[in-house]
C-alpha positions as CSV (number, residue, x, y, z in Angstrom):
1,M,23.6,100.7,226.1
2,K,24.2,97.0,226.8
3,K,26.6,96.8,223.7
4,R,28.7,99.6,225.1
5,I,29.1,98.0,228.6
6,L,30.9,94.9,227.3
7,P,33.8,96.8,225.5
8,I,34.2,99.1,228.5
9,L,34.2,96.2,230.9
10,F,36.8,94.4,228.7
11,I,39.1,97.5,228.8
12,F,38.9,97.8,232.5
13,L,39.6,94.1,233.0
14,M,42.7,94.4,230.7
15,L,43.9,97.5,232.6
16,F,43.5,96.0,236.1
17,S,45.0,92.6,235.1
18,S,48.1,94.3,233.6
19,T,48.7,96.4,236.7
20,A,48.9,93.4,238.9
21,Y,52.2,92.5,237.2
22,A,53.6,96.0,236.6
23,A,57.1,94.9,237.6
24,S,57.3,92.2,234.9
25,T,57.5,92.5,231.2
26,R,54.2,92.3,229.3
27,A,53.6,91.2,225.8
28,A,52.3,94.1,223.6
29,A,48.6,93.8,222.8
30,V,46.4,95.7,220.4
31,V,42.7,94.9,220.4
32,P,40.5,96.7,217.9
33,R,36.7,96.2,217.9
34,I,33.8,97.6,215.9
35,S,30.1,97.2,216.7
36,F,26.9,98.8,215.5
37,D,23.8,100.3,217.1
38,G,21.5,101.3,214.4
39,T,23.5,103.6,212.1
40,T,26.2,104.4,214.7
41,A,29.5,102.5,214.6
42,S,31.2,102.2,217.9
43,C,34.9,101.8,217.5
44,T,37.1,100.7,220.4
45,V,40.8,100.0,220.6
46,F,42.9,98.9,223.6
47,I,46.6,98.9,223.4
48,A,49.0,97.7,226.1
49,A,52.7,98.3,225.5
50,D,55.5,95.9,226.4
51,R,56.5,98.1,229.3
52,P,54.5,100.6,231.4
53,T,56.9,103.4,230.4
54,D,56.6,102.8,226.6
55,D,55.2,105.6,224.5
56,I,52.2,104.7,222.4
57,D,51.1,106.5,219.2
58,A,48.0,105.3,217.4
59,V,46.2,106.3,214.2
60,I,42.8,104.7,214.1
61,K,40.7,104.9,210.9
62,L,37.2,103.8,209.9
63,W,36.9,102.8,206.3
64,Q,34.0,102.0,204.0
65,G,35.7,100.3,201.0
66,S,38.6,102.6,200.0
67,Q,37.0,105.7,201.5
68,C,38.3,106.8,205.0
69,L,35.3,108.1,206.9
70,K,36.9,109.1,210.1
71,T,40.5,109.3,211.6
72,W,41.5,109.6,215.2
73,E,45.0,110.1,216.4
74,K,45.8,109.2,220.1
75,S,48.9,109.0,222.2
76,S,49.6,107.6,225.7
77,V,52.2,105.9,227.9
78,G,51.9,102.3,228.9
79,D,48.2,101.7,228.0
80,L,45.8,103.3,225.6
81,A,42.0,102.9,225.7
82,F,40.1,104.5,222.9
83,S,36.4,104.7,222.1
84,G,34.8,106.7,219.2
85,T,31.7,106.7,217.1
86,A,30.7,107.5,213.5
87,T,27.5,107.6,211.6
88,V,27.3,104.8,209.0
89,S,24.8,103.2,206.6
90,R,22.9,100.0,207.0
91,G,23.9,97.1,204.8
92,K,27.5,98.3,204.3
93,T,30.7,96.7,205.5
94,Y,33.2,98.8,207.5
95,Q,36.8,98.2,208.4
96,L,38.5,99.7,211.5
97,T,42.3,99.9,211.1
98,V,44.9,100.6,213.8
99,D,48.5,101.8,213.0
100,V,50.5,101.7,216.2
101,T,54.0,102.9,217.1
102,L,55.3,101.4,220.4
103,A,58.4,102.9,221.9
104,G,59.3,104.4,218.6
105,K,58.9,101.2,216.6
106,A,56.1,100.8,214.1
107,Q,53.9,97.7,214.5
108,P,52.1,95.8,211.8
109,R,48.6,97.3,211.0
110,L,45.7,95.5,212.7
111,S,42.2,95.7,211.4
112,V,38.7,94.3,212.1
113,E,35.6,94.6,210.0
114,G,31.9,94.4,210.5
115,T,28.6,95.0,208.6
116,C,26.0,97.4,209.8
117,K,22.7,95.5,209.8
């Protein structure tokens, strides 16, 4: 439970800090994170668009080697906070990838990896 509180707290801090300057332009941010609790992978992604009116489309995938284990497709406007889980195996390394389109423009793929211990 403690491991889930930190990502959620981080997401709320990002949301509230960005709304304080809603009239100004923000730099786009994409923050993927993967953590493990036993054989459950917790995948979180926070995306903040350049402007609060920008459309966000995200394809989030969990990989083990070249095999895609799970895919999530999410859309939002301005900010997107995603959290999902998947069952994994101990001792294996997993990669979480995020393909984002902001205001109709594809962004470079971001990824993070971790090993289930």
